[in-house]
C-alpha positions in Angstrom: -57.1 8.8 -16.9 -54.4 6.2 -15.9 -54.5 2.7 -15.6 -55.1 2.6 -11.7 -57.8 5.3 -12.2 -59.7 3.4 -15.0 -59.4 -0.1 -13.1 -60.7 1.6 -9.8 -63.8 3.2 -11.9 -64.5 -0.1 -13.5 -64.3 -1.9 -9.9 -66.9 0.7 -8.7 -69.3 0.5 -11.4 -69.2 -3.5 -11.0 -69.9 -3.0 -7.2 -72.6 -0.5 -7.8 -74.6 -2.3 -10.5 -74.3 -5.5 -8.5 -75.9 -3.6 -5.6 -78.3 -1.9 -7.3 -79.9 -5.3 -8.5 -79.7 -6.6 -4.9 -81.3 -3.4 -3.8 -84.2 -3.8 -6.4 -84.5 -7.4 -5.6 -84.8 -6.9 -2.0 -87.3 -4.4 -2.4 -89.3 -6.7 -5.0 -89.6 -9.4 -2.3 -91.2 -6.8 -0.3 -93.5 -6.0 -3.1 -93.4 -7.5 -6.5 -94.7 -4.3 -8.1 -91.8 -2.0 -7.0 -89.6 -0.4 -9.6 -86.0 1.0 -9.8 -87.9 4.3 -9.8 -89.9 3.5 -6.8 -87.1 2.6 -4.7 -85.5 6.1 -5.0 -88.5 7.5 -2.7 -88.6 4.6 0.2 -90.4 6.7 2.3 -93.6 6.4 0.2 -93.5 2.5 0.4 -93.8 1.7 4.3 -92.8 -1.9 3.6 -89.2 -0.6 2.4 -89.0 1.9 5.2 -89.7 -0.9 7.7 -87.5 -3.3 6.1 -83.9 -4.0 8.0 -82.9 -6.3 5.0 -83.9 -3.5 2.4 -82.4 -0.6 4.5 -79.1 -2.6 5.0 -78.6 -3.3 1.1 -79.6 0.3 0.3 -77.2 1.6 2.8 -74.3 -0.4 1.3 -75.2 1.0 -2.2 -75.2 4.7 -0.6 -71.6 3.6 0.7 -70.3 2.5 -2.5 -71.5 5.5 -4.4 -69.9 7.8 -1.5 -66.7 5.9 -1.8 -66.8 6.3 -5.9 -67.2 10.3 -5.5 -64.2 10.5 -2.5 -61.9 8.3 -5.0 -62.9 10.4 -7.9 -62.3 13.7 -6.2 -59.1 12.6 -4.9 -57.9 11.4 -8.1 -58.7 14.8 -9.4 -56.5 16.6 -7.1 -53.5 14.8 -8.4 
C-alpha cells in the first residue's frame, strides 16, 4: 500500500468512526434505548424513519462508506 493509499484509508476510517458516533447519538436523542445494532434496521423504529436529522446523519455515513469503497476500487485498478 502506498503512502497516499494509507493516508486515504486512515482519513476515511476517521470520518466513518466519527460519523457512526453522530448517527448513534442522533438516534439515542430520539430513543435512548437504541443500540448500534438497532440503527442498522431503522424501519423497525418509526422515530428514526421519521427524523430528518437522523436520516441526514445516516445519509452522510452512507456517502462516506460509498466514497471509501470507490477509492479502494480505483486504487486497486492501478
